[in-house]
C-alpha angles and dihedrals in degrees: 000000000000090000088052089051091053090047091049091052091053095048096041101039092138092053092055094045094096093051093045093050090051091051094044094051092040095053090047092052093047092048093047094057095035088056088068087072090051089049094050091050100042096044095046090231114180140186118006094355093056092045092051092051092048093046091049092052097043104037104033093029089050092055092046090048092057092049093046094051090048093048092049090049093048097048092044091050090050091050093052094045090054088059096053093117092047091051091048092053091049088053091049092056094052108278111147125226089248092053093049091048090053090049094051093043090046091054091050094046093050092048091048095052094047093043094049093047091050089047093062098085096042086047091054092048093048091047092051091049090049091054089046089056091052089050093050092051092048092239092121123032115253091238091066102102126209120258129188110191149139096313093057093044096044094047096043098047096033098048093043091050096045095045092048094048091044093051090046093051092051095046094042092050092053093044100046101044092064117095121253096252090046091049093053090047092049091050090055097043117032106198096172097222116185119240120224091246092053091051091049093051090046091052091047092052093047092046091051089050089052090049091052091050092050092049089051093052096044116023095028096043109128093007092114118208092003088076087076091072093071102025096047096069098040094086093052092049092047090046093054091046093052091042088057087057091048094111091058092043094049091046089054093045093049091052090052097047099036095083098045090045092053092047101042107014099074122212093329092049093050092048092049092049091053096046094044092057090056097045106051097136093046091050090048090053089051096048094048097079090046090055092049093046096049096041096050098038095047094039095050097040093051091041090058092043090055091050092048089051092049092051092047091050092054091056092228130122119248115271122229088256091053090049091050092051091048089053091049091051094051090046087053090050094048093047094046095044092050097042100042091041091054091044090049091053091040094051095045094048091049093046093047095046088053089058095059091106091047091052091050093051091047090053093048087053089059107275117133123228087250091056091049090050090047092051092051090048089054090049091050091051091052091047092049096049092045095046093046092048095047092042091050090053090051092050088057088070087067105030103049099044093047091047090053093047096044106033104010088243131112090203110092124229118236139080126291086225089068090058093045090050091055092047091047092051092049090050095048093047092048098043099040094047095047092046095048094046092046094047089053091048096052092050086076110090111262097238092048091048094047092054096051 
């Protein structure tokens, strides 16, 4: 089955593009931050410089690691779900669940190895740029040279491989244990039902986020900048927990908007309502990067704004530690914005390209290309509003507790324009990507697309 996996990768390169890009970018990010540990060890850095390098690797790298693993799992799950009909056909001609699992895991393993190896050079460049940033802000002496060694390589390749294989095992087990008839039905109608394990993990992440928020308000109250240590990660944990519940959230949202779309949305609205009800899991996969993007960007930006306001109110200049933390926060924002933006575009392109046959069948049934584009625009609007709303809720786990601990106020400091800018960027990325991918798909003649 490993040979079948390699053959499948060759013939379906486009279908695996989203998963490959997630692994490639993820491995590069992990290696970049892990190389700070190699740099600290090889350069013999001591004191504040060593502490800064270690904190950068452990804190920021840890957050990035969590996002990378989640992104790899999400895109790989989407890729396997898109092949539900193919898996069902293989089972119908005699393939056993064990053989199918080996095929899916083999595909993931091969992708992970290639992606991680290709991520070495970008990881080195990102790591060097990160150290340059620390040099420019005088957090690390200029004589501390960059080093890319065994820690970065082992973490980048090892974590990418383990997360990909682990995600493949979970997805393959769920996919292959379903009977053939049920698999074909699921491929035609995607209800997006939550598994028990998914619910358990979602609850765990949300409870940990709540715990971090409570610790911030109680134990860290009055501790100043130190309160960032617990509040800063709460939004990411909450975002992941809520993203795991995305199928249920999108199912509920679809049920709420379906009626108004049919009544007031015209042909495009009715078409969007019908397709959204059949594509709950795909919509959940698309809304996940929006949730992560909004939660982390809003949470971190307003966290830093609250800290800046507290320092200004004290009348004191920022200490080196406060400058270091500010740099860390903006590195987090930059990393998250870049990674989640790419994953958002990546996921939407992959999901839309997979719908080429659906678009062709819809056009053969009487819909015009304009109506198809209008339906996708409606879907994008629903995704954006849902992702922004859920992401905003997740950001509250960071903003409110830190405000209470730092300034005795639940109202965050910062401009409303900052929030609107994050929302606008999420809307532009979602809408522009979906429109461009759909327009490309409908250029294919309807008959040709329907037969693919």
